[in-house]
C-alpha positions as CSV (number, residue, x, y, z in Angstrom):
1,M,8.1,-131.7,82.4
2,D,6.2,-133.5,85.3
3,L,3.6,-130.8,85.2
4,L,3.2,-131.2,81.4
5,A,2.8,-135.0,81.8
6,Q,0.2,-134.5,84.5
7,I,-1.7,-132.1,82.3
8,L,-1.6,-134.4,79.3
9,L,-2.8,-137.3,81.4
10,N,-5.7,-135.2,82.7
11,G,-6.6,-134.3,79.1
12,V,-6.6,-137.9,78.1
13,L,-8.9,-138.9,81.0
14,L,-11.2,-136.0,80.3
15,G,-11.2,-136.9,76.6
16,G,-12.4,-140.4,77.2
17,L,-15.4,-139.0,79.0
18,Y,-16.0,-136.6,76.2
19,A,-16.0,-139.4,73.7
20,V,-18.9,-141.3,75.4
21,M,-20.8,-138.1,75.8
22,A,-20.7,-137.4,72.1
23,L,-21.3,-141.0,70.9
24,G,-25.0,-140.9,71.6
25,L,-25.4,-137.6,69.7
26,A,-23.4,-138.9,66.8
27,L,-25.4,-142.1,66.6
28,V,-28.8,-140.3,66.6
29,W,-27.6,-137.7,64.2
30,G,-26.0,-140.2,61.8
31,V,-29.0,-142.6,61.6
32,L,-32.1,-140.4,62.3
33,N,-30.7,-137.2,60.9
34,I,-31.8,-135.5,64.1
35,V,-29.5,-132.9,65.7
36,N,-30.7,-133.6,69.3
37,L,-30.4,-130.2,71.1
38,A,-31.7,-131.9,74.2
39,H,-28.7,-134.3,74.3
40,G,-26.9,-132.4,77.1
41,A,-30.2,-132.3,79.1
42,F,-30.4,-136.1,78.8
43,I,-26.8,-136.3,80.1
44,M,-27.8,-134.1,83.0
45,L,-30.8,-136.4,83.7
46,G,-28.6,-139.4,83.7
47,A,-26.3,-137.7,86.1
48,Y,-29.2,-137.0,88.5
49,L,-30.5,-140.6,88.1
50,S,-27.0,-141.9,89.2
51,W,-26.9,-139.4,92.0
52,Y,-30.3,-140.5,93.2
53,L,-29.3,-144.2,93.0
54,Y,-26.2,-143.5,95.0
55,T,-27.6,-141.2,97.7
56,D,-31.0,-142.9,98.2
57,A,-30.6,-146.5,97.1
58,H,-26.9,-146.6,98.1
59,I,-25.8,-148.2,94.8
60,D,-22.2,-147.5,93.8
61,P,-22.2,-145.0,90.9
62,F,-20.4,-147.4,88.6
63,L,-22.6,-150.3,89.5
64,G,-25.6,-148.2,89.0
65,L,-24.7,-147.2,85.4
66,P,-26.6,-150.2,83.8
67,I,-29.7,-149.2,85.7
68,T,-29.4,-145.6,84.5
69,A,-28.7,-146.8,80.9
70,V,-31.8,-149.1,80.9
71,L,-34.1,-146.4,82.3
72,M,-32.8,-143.9,79.7
73,F,-33.2,-146.4,76.9
74,C,-36.8,-146.9,77.8
75,L,-37.4,-143.1,78.0
76,G,-35.7,-142.6,74.6
77,Y,-37.6,-145.5,72.9
78,M,-41.0,-144.1,74.1
79,L,-40.1,-140.5,73.3
80,Q,-39.1,-141.3,69.8
81,R,-42.2,-143.4,69.1
82,V,-44.6,-140.9,70.7
83,V,-43.1,-137.5,69.8
84,L,-40.1,-137.5,67.4
85,N,-41.5,-140.2,65.0
86,L,-44.2,-137.7,64.1
87,V,-41.6,-135.3,62.6
88,V,-38.8,-137.8,61.6
89,R,-39.3,-136.9,57.9
90,A,-40.1,-133.2,58.5
91,P,-37.5,-130.5,57.8
92,M,-34.6,-130.5,60.2
93,F,-35.8,-127.1,61.6
94,N,-38.9,-128.9,63.1
95,T,-36.8,-131.4,64.9
96,L,-34.5,-128.7,66.2
97,L,-37.5,-126.9,67.6
98,I,-38.9,-130.0,69.2
99,T,-35.6,-131.1,70.8
100,F,-34.9,-127.6,72.0
101,G,-38.4,-127.6,73.6
102,I,-37.6,-130.9,75.3
103,E,-34.3,-129.4,76.6
104,V,-36.1,-126.5,78.1
105,V,-38.8,-128.7,79.7
106,L,-36.2,-131.1,81.2
107,T,-34.1,-128.2,82.6
108,Y,-37.2,-126.7,84.2
109,L,-38.3,-130.1,85.7
110,A,-34.8,-130.7,87.0
111,Q,-34.8,-127.3,88.7
112,M,-38.1,-128.0,90.3
113,A,-37.0,-131.5,91.5
114,F,-33.5,-130.8,92.6
115,S,-33.2,-127.0,92.9
116,A,-30.3,-125.1,91.3
117,D,-27.8,-126.3,93.9
118,F,-24.6,-128.0,92.7
119,R,-24.4,-131.7,93.5
120,I,-21.7,-134.4,93.0
121,I,-21.6,-138.1,93.3
122,N,-19.0,-138.6,96.0
123,P,-18.3,-142.3,96.8
124,P,-15.7,-143.0,99.5
125,Y,-12.9,-143.7,97.0
126,A,-13.5,-140.4,95.2
127,G,-10.4,-138.7,96.8
128,N,-8.1,-141.7,96.3
129,S,-5.4,-141.8,93.6
130,V,-2.6,-143.9,92.3
131,Q,0.9,-142.7,91.7
132,W,2.3,-143.7,88.3
133,G,5.8,-142.3,88.0
134,P,5.7,-138.5,88.1
135,V,1.9,-138.3,87.6
136,V,-1.1,-138.9,89.8
137,L,-4.1,-140.9,88.6
138,P,-7.3,-140.0,90.5
139,L,-9.3,-143.3,90.9
140,A,-12.7,-141.8,90.0
141,R,-11.4,-140.2,86.8
142,L,-9.5,-143.3,85.9
143,G,-12.6,-145.4,86.4
144,A,-14.7,-143.0,84.4
145,F,-12.2,-143.1,81.6
146,G,-12.0,-146.9,81.6
147,V,-15.8,-147.3,81.5
148,A,-16.1,-144.6,78.8
149,I,-13.6,-146.4,76.5
150,V,-15.3,-149.8,77.1
151,L,-18.7,-148.3,76.2
152,T,-17.4,-146.6,73.1
153,V,-15.5,-149.6,71.8
154,G,-18.4,-151.8,72.8
155,M,-20.8,-149.7,70.7
156,W,-18.4,-149.9,67.8
157,L,-18.3,-153.7,68.0
158,F,-22.1,-153.7,68.4
159,L,-22.6,-151.7,65.3
160,L,-20.2,-153.9,63.3
161,H,-21.2,-157.4,64.4
162,S,-24.8,-157.5,65.8
163,W,-27.9,-157.8,63.6
164,L,-29.4,-154.6,65.1
165,G,-26.1,-152.8,64.7
166,R,-25.8,-153.8,61.0
167,A,-29.5,-152.7,60.5
168,I,-28.7,-149.3,62.0
169,R,-25.7,-148.9,59.7
170,A,-27.7,-150.0,56.7
171,T,-30.5,-147.6,57.5
172,A,-28.1,-144.8,57.9
173,Q,-26.6,-145.5,54.5
174,N,-29.8,-146.4,52.5
175,L,-33.3,-146.6,54.0
176,V,-34.9,-148.0,50.9
177,A,-32.4,-150.9,50.6
178,A,-32.7,-151.6,54.3
179,R,-36.5,-151.9,54.0
180,L,-36.1,-154.4,51.2
181,Y,-34.0,-156.6,53.6
182,G,-36.8,-156.6,56.2
183,V,-35.8,-153.7,58.4
184,E,-38.8,-152.0,60.2
185,P,-37.9,-148.3,60.3
186,R,-40.1,-147.2,63.2
187,H,-38.8,-149.8,65.6
188,L,-35.2,-149.2,64.4
189,Y,-35.5,-145.5,64.8
190,A,-36.9,-145.8,68.3
191,S,-34.2,-148.4,69.2
192,T,-31.5,-146.0,67.9
193,F,-32.8,-143.1,69.8
194,G,-33.1,-145.3,72.9
195,L,-29.4,-146.3,72.5
196,G,-28.4,-142.7,72.1
197,L,-30.1,-141.8,75.4
198,A,-28.7,-144.9,77.1
199,L,-25.2,-143.7,76.2
200,A,-26.1,-140.2,77.3
201,G,-27.4,-141.5,80.7
202,A,-24.2,-143.5,81.2
203,A,-22.1,-140.5,80.3
204,G,-24.1,-138.4,82.8
205,G,-23.4,-141.0,85.6
206,L,-19.7,-140.8,84.8
207,Y,-19.8,-137.0,84.5
208,G,-21.3,-136.8,88.0
209,T,-18.4,-138.7,89.6
210,V,-15.8,-136.3,88.3
211,S,-17.7,-133.0,88.2
212,Q,-20.5,-131.0,89.8
213,I,-23.9,-131.2,88.3
214,N,-26.9,-128.8,88.2
215,P,-29.9,-128.4,86.0
216,Y,-28.2,-125.9,83.7
217,I,-25.2,-128.0,82.4
218,G,-27.2,-129.4,79.5
219,A,-26.5,-126.6,76.9
220,S,-22.8,-126.6,77.4
221,L,-22.6,-130.4,77.2
222,T,-24.7,-130.4,74.0
223,A,-22.3,-127.9,72.4
224,K,-19.3,-130.0,73.5
225,S,-20.8,-133.2,72.2
226,F,-21.7,-131.5,68.9
227,A,-18.1,-130.3,68.5
228,I,-16.6,-133.8,69.3
229,A,-19.0,-135.6,66.9
230,I,-18.1,-133.2,64.1
231,I,-14.3,-133.4,64.8
232,G,-14.3,-137.2,65.0
233,G,-16.7,-137.9,62.2
234,L,-20.4,-139.0,62.4
235,D,-19.9,-142.3,60.5
236,N,-17.1,-143.8,62.7
237,P,-17.5,-144.5,66.4
238,L,-13.7,-144.8,66.7
239,G,-13.5,-141.3,65.3
240,V,-15.6,-140.1,68.2
241,I,-13.0,-141.6,70.6
242,V,-10.2,-139.8,68.7
243,G,-12.2,-136.5,68.6
244,G,-12.9,-136.7,72.4
245,L,-9.3,-137.5,73.3
246,F,-8.0,-134.8,70.9
247,L,-10.3,-132.2,72.4
248,G,-9.5,-133.2,76.0
249,I,-5.8,-132.8,75.4
250,V,-6.3,-129.5,73.5
251,E,-8.4,-128.1,76.4
252,A,-5.8,-129.3,79.0
253,L,-2.9,-127.6,77.2
254,T,-4.9,-124.5,76.6
255,S,-5.7,-124.3,80.4
256,L,-2.0,-124.7,81.2
257,Y,-0.4,-122.3,78.7
258,I,-3.2,-119.7,78.0
259,G,-5.8,-120.0,80.8
260,P,-8.8,-122.0,81.7
261,T,-11.2,-119.3,80.5
262,Y,-10.0,-120.0,76.9
263,R,-10.8,-123.7,76.9
264,D,-14.0,-123.4,75.0
265,V,-12.4,-120.9,72.6
266,A,-9.8,-123.5,71.7
267,S,-12.4,-126.3,71.4
268,F,-14.6,-124.4,68.9
269,G,-11.6,-123.0,67.1
270,I,-10.5,-126.6,66.4
271,L,-14.1,-127.3,65.3
272,V,-14.0,-124.5,62.7
273,L,-10.5,-125.6,61.5
274,V,-11.7,-129.2,61.0
275,L,-14.8,-128.0,59.1
276,I,-12.5,-126.1,56.8
277,V,-9.7,-128.6,56.3
278,R,-11.6,-131.9,56.6
279,P,-15.4,-131.5,56.7
280,G,-16.0,-135.3,57.2
281,G,-14.1,-135.3,60.5
282,L,-10.7,-136.7,61.4
283,L,-11.7,-140.3,60.7
284,G,-14.9,-139.7,58.7
285,R,-15.4,-140.3,55.1
286,T,-14.6,-137.4,52.7
287,A,-16.2,-136.7,49.4
């Protein structure tokens, strides 16, 4: 029973990180209708930025997250205005090709800059833990989970109550009506893509504190984020939280009872099941 409790707790902590990883992808997909195949590469880039801030600038990885997020927002804003805005109304296949090309370029540049060696952000408290009854809470994972939940809930409140958030939601629902109310699409699209990359950068910084990073993690993180966004529902940030937690628990139980090599099989099996039973996601709108 103690082992099961520990495994479930590990799944919940992992699921919180999954949620913030997927939130940026869901935001960009829901508003811009762009399936960003480079999303995992941007998470990887955020992880390396946080690693660089910690190892060279000696900034705690959690304190360095705002710096990483701001840098990634600026990159996303410029990238959307200069590159993606040219094909924002083109068929989705064009944006898939462009974002795939960006993913390949970022992976190659990361390999040139950092080599293929595994790295991890390893602050002094990384090995510390807190005992809570029969289970152990690793401090780094607990901190990453807390920040991930704060970011996800904060984004939900931002979309609900800020002017920019309401404009983003209105544009996602009806672009023509949003224009009539004074929304400028180009700036809004660039801001949305920048927010998506800021979330990806923050997720990368959190990921680097609990797992090893290398230039090739992007593809698997994109696939995982895609699955969580679909399971939770693109139109509800809280659905992404539920999807991330659900997938984290499923993977933890699969590792315990079947084997760690079947984690991805379980994840994408759940994705297929949700697409069949509830295509709008667990908390998404259904037709």
